[in-house]
N, C-alpha and C positions, 0 to 999 in steps of 0.2 A: 295728399290723402287726408281725409277726416277720420280721426281715431277716437274711439270711446274705450276708456278703462273702467271696469266695474269694480267697486270696492271703496273703502274709506280709511284704510290704515297707513302705516309707514311704508309697507310694501308697495301700495298703490301710489304713494307720493313719489318714491324713487322711480317707479315705472313712468309716471307722468313727466317727471323731470328728464329722464333719459329719452323718452319718446319725443318730447318737445325740442330736444337738441337735433333731431333728425331733419335734414333738408327735405325729406319726403313728407314730413308732417305739416299739414296746412292748419287744421284746427284740432286741438286736443281737448277732449271732454272727460270728466270723471263723474261717475254716478255711484253713490251720492257724493263721494269725496269728503274732504274737510277743509276748513277755512285756510289752513296752512298751505294748501295746494293752489290757491287762487292765483299765485304769481305765474304758474306754469301751465294751468289748464282752466277751462271753464267748468264750473260746478253745475251739476244737473240734479235737481231734487227728485231723484228716483232711487228707491232702495234696491238692494241686491236681489231681494226675493220677488220683486214686481216684474216678472218675466215679460208679460204682455206690454207693460209700459216701456220696458227697455226695447222690445221689438219695434214698437210704434215710434220711439224716439230715433232709432237707427234709420228707419225708413224715411221719416220726415226730415231728417238732417243729413241725408246722403252720406252716412257713415260707411267708410271703406273697410274698416277693420275694427273688431271688438277684441279686447284683451281682458279676460276674466281673472281677477286677482285672487280672491279668497276661496277657501275650500267649500264653504256651505253652498253657494250657488252652483258650483261644479257638481256636487253630489245631488243637488236638487234638479239638475237637468237643464240649466240655462243654456249651455252649449247646444244641446239637442233642439231646444226651442228656436234658437237662432239659425242653426243649420237647416231646420225644417223650412225656413223662409228663404233659404238660399243666401244667408248672410255669412260673410267670411269672419271666422272667429278663431282665436288662438286660445286653446285650453282643451283638456280632455272631455269627452262626452261622459254622461252619467255612468255608462257601463265600464269605462276605463278608470274613472275617478274612484271606483270602489277600492283600488289599491291603497288609497288613504282612508276611505270611508268605513272599511271593515278590516280591522287588524287580523281577524280570523281568516278572512279571504286571503290577505297578503301572506300570512303564515303558510296557508295551504298551498298557495302558488309557489312559494319558495321551496317548500318540501317537495312538491311534484316535479320541479325543474332543477333541483339540486343547487339552489342559490344559497350561499352560506349565511346562516342566521342562528340566533339562540334557540335552544330546545324550548318548546312551549306546549302548554295545554290550554284548552278553552273550557270555561265553567259558567254555569248559570245558577248553580246551587252553592250556598254558603258553606255548608258542612263538607261537601266534596272538595271545594277549593281549599278549605283549611287543612283537610287531610293531606292534600297534595303538598302544601307548604310544610307540614310536619314531616312528610317523607323526604322532601328535597332540602329542607333547611334554609337558612338565611346566610348572606344577603340574597334577595330574590326580587323580581320586578313584577308589579301588578299594574295592568293597563285596562282602561275602559276600551271596549271593542270599537266604539264609534267615535265621532268627532267630539272633542271636549276642549277646544280652543287651546291646545297645548298643555292643559292642566290635568289630563286624565291618566297620568303616570306617577306611580309611587315606587321609588327605589327603597325597598324596606331593608334596613340593616339588621332587624331582629324579626323573629316569628311574630312577636306581639304587634309590631308595626304592620306586618303583612296582614294579620288578622283584622286590624283596625281598618286598613285600606279596603279589604274584601267587604267588610260590613258597610263601610262608607259608600261603596259603589253598588253592591247588590241589595243590601237591606234598606239603607237610607235613600237609595236612588238619587244620589247627589248630582249625577250627570244625566238623569232622565233616561231616555231610550238608549243613549250612547253607552250607558253603563249597565244595561239589562244583561249583558254578557261580558265576561272579563277574560283577558288572556293573561296567564301567569307564565313567566319565562325565566330562564336561568340568568343570573347576573354575569355579565361579561366584563373581564378586566382589560383595560387598555385605553388608548387615547381616542376620544371621539372626534369626528369631523363630518362635514357636510359636503356632498358632491351633487351639484345640480347639473342638469343637462337639458338642452333643447332636443326634443324627441318627436319624430314623426314616423309612425309604424316601427320598422326595425332599424331606422337610421337614428344615430345618437351622436350629438355634438356636446362634449363635456365642457363645463365651465371650470374656472379656477376654484381651488378648495377654499373653504371657510370653516370657522369653528364658532359656535355660539355658546353662551353661558346660560344654562337653563335655570339653575337654582337662584333664589331671590337675593341671597346675601353673599358677601365675600367668602372666599375659600370654599365655595360650593356648599354652603349651609343653607337651610331653609327649604321651603316648598318649591316644587317645580313650577315654572312660569312658562309663558309663551316665548321667553328669551329676554335676557337683561343686557345683552350686548353681543357683539360679534367682531371678528377680524378676519382679514385675508391679506396675504397668503398664510398658510399654516406650515411653518418651516419644520416642525417636528414630524410631519408626515412625508415620507420619502416618495420620490418619483415611482419607485417600484410598487409601493402600496397603492398609489394613485392608479397605475396601470392595471394592477390586480383588480381594483374596485371597478374600473371601467370594463374590463374584459370578462370578469367572473360574476359581476353583479348587474351593472346598468344595462349592458348590451344583452345579456341573457334574459333579463326581466322584460325589456322591450320586445324581444322575440317571443317570449312566453305569452305576453298579452295579445300579440297578433295571433298566435296559435289558439288562444282561448276565445277568439272572436271578440276581443276587447281592445282592438288596436288603439294605441295611445298617441295623442297629438297634443303637445304642450310642453310644460316644464315638469320633468320627473326629478324629484328630490329624494336622494338617498341619505338618511341619517346613518352613519357608519361608525364602527369602532375597530381600531387596529389591534387585533389580538395576536397572540403568539402563533396562531394557526393562519394568520392572514386577516384581511378585512371581512367583517360580518355586518349584516344589516340589523340596525336597531328598529328603524321605521322607514316607511316610504310616505312621501307626500306627493300630491298631484298638482303642485304649484310652487312658485318661488317661496323659499323660506322667509320668515320675518322674525328676526332682523338680518338674516344672511343676505337677502337681496340688497340691503342698504350698504353693504360693504363689498359685494361682488360687482354689482352693476357700475359703480363709479370707476372700477378698473377696466371696464369694457371699452375699448377704443373703436370697435366696429360700430356701425350704425344699427341700433337695435331694431328699428322698423324694417330695415333691409334684411337683417338676419331672420326675423320672424317670417317675412314674406317668402324668403328663399326656402326656409324650412317647410312652410305650407305648400309651396309649389314644387318641392322635391328638387330644388336647384342647389348647386354647391354652396356651402357656407364656410366663410373664412372668419374665424374668431381671432381678433387681435386684442391682447391684454397688456395693460400697463404693468411695468415691474414694480411700481410703487405699492406701498402697503396702505391699507385702509382700516382704521379702528373706529368702531361705533359704540357709543355708550347710551343705554336707554335710561331715561328719567321716568319713573313710574309714580303713580299716586300712592301715598302712604296707606298701607293696608293691603295693597295688591300682593298676591293674587286672590286674597280674601276680599272682604268688604272694604269699600273705600268711598269717600265722598267725592261728588262731582262739583264742577263750577267753582273751583278754588282759583284765586288769581295766580298767574305765572308772571313773575317780575324778572326783568333783566334780559329778555330775549333780544331786545334792541342793541344790547352791548356785545352780542356774539359777532365775531369777525365775518366779513363778507366771504372770506376764503373757506370758512367752515361749511360743512354740509349739515343742514338741519332738516330732518324729515319729521313731519307732524303725523301722529297716530291718533291721539285722543285729545284734541284741542278744539276750542271754539273761540271766535273773536266777537266780543260784544262791546260796542261803543269804544273801539280802539283798545280794549283790554283783553289780553289773552287769558282764557280760563281752561282748567282741566275738564276733560269730557270723556274719560276712559281710564283703564288700568295702566296700560303703557301710554305715556303722554307724548314724549318726544324721543328722537334718537339724534344725538349730536356726533358727527363723524369728522375725521380728519384724514387727509391723504398726503403722505410724505414718502420720501425716498427710503427712509429707514423706519422699521417697525417701532423702535423706541421713540422716535420723533413723532410718529403718528399718535402714539399713546399720550405723550406729553401734550401735544397740541389739542387732542380731543378733550383731555381733562382740564386744560387751561380754559377752553371755551365753556365747558360744563360749569366751571367755577363762577362764571359770570351770571348764571341763572340762579335765582333764589330757590332754595329747596325747603322752604317752610312747609309746603304741602307735598313735597316730592322726595324720593330717595333714589339712589343709584349705587351700583357696585363700583368699588374703587380698584378692582384688580382685573379689568378686562384686558386680555392679551398678555398679562404680565408673565405668565409661565412660558410663553413662546419666545421671549426676547433672547434667552440664552442659546436658542437654536438658530437665531437669525443672523445671516452674514450679508 
């Protein structure tokens, strides 16, 4: 099979790596990809929003399967454009991707179908939003309604922080159209975790659990990011909670989308929190999480291409997972998630062990020199029998890379060790 992956980040790198391992994969392409993926795929100079160019490439290169990685092309209807031409594609259409594209829609869906989540209200007016915060108190969570690259969430510890976030989104329009409407929801106490699943209609095949680290700095300080690292498994989340999440959240959500005429096909990601009342939804995404994909897919022993094809053809899927632990640490440009400089040299990549998993997100190679080209630059992961060994190995490899222009968290997965046997 000839396979095209659409996207350019770390999630797409791990997808290309995993797909390239499949005996069913003949040629693997990534559009536009990044230079770090060149070992496992052929890069195609077409951007994610160039739908017609993607369709033309698929036809002229006899592509058998397209996998759409990021959320923006899903929300922009790339899947619809491909399906209209009879092209086999893995990812939800525009109508189903709204579960990520509008937090207001996702909240209403959960309310209508009794899917457990935080109490919330939607606002477009600054003063009404502030009045609601005054009524509810802090801590409280402020979210941009639309896509904001993982940065549109503020967990406000005080009313003043909440007011600042409201003004930042509604008055200053820092997230553009994505922040013209905001969702304010109750703060939930508990352990967060991510559960992703292969979904086709009302059929759901869950993956193993992972947990990412959203805040920029150690001990969960600093602003929210797209994710500063992740690990899998998540030993502090019991099998009972996993099954509750599957049967009370993921499966009912897939059925609800079918009933709503928005049947979902692709990866449904549930960002969850284990509360005293059971797991509740923090957010839904319509694609693999990033960086969660980089620690979950290395544990998948099944052939990813075969899994996707069987999901699409409604044939039985057998997911086999390694018992090993994977820990991934993100190296980000100094200043991220705020302003940062690009094209700064990255030294030491050649010293990283062949056994380590290095996934490129924001890099470019010019004249044999690796340079930064984004906020999140690299993810370095290690796979070991024991979680503590995976942590040690990941950080040993990270230490070989110069961090003059980069920073990383030093506590990825550390709190999980005491639960791990």
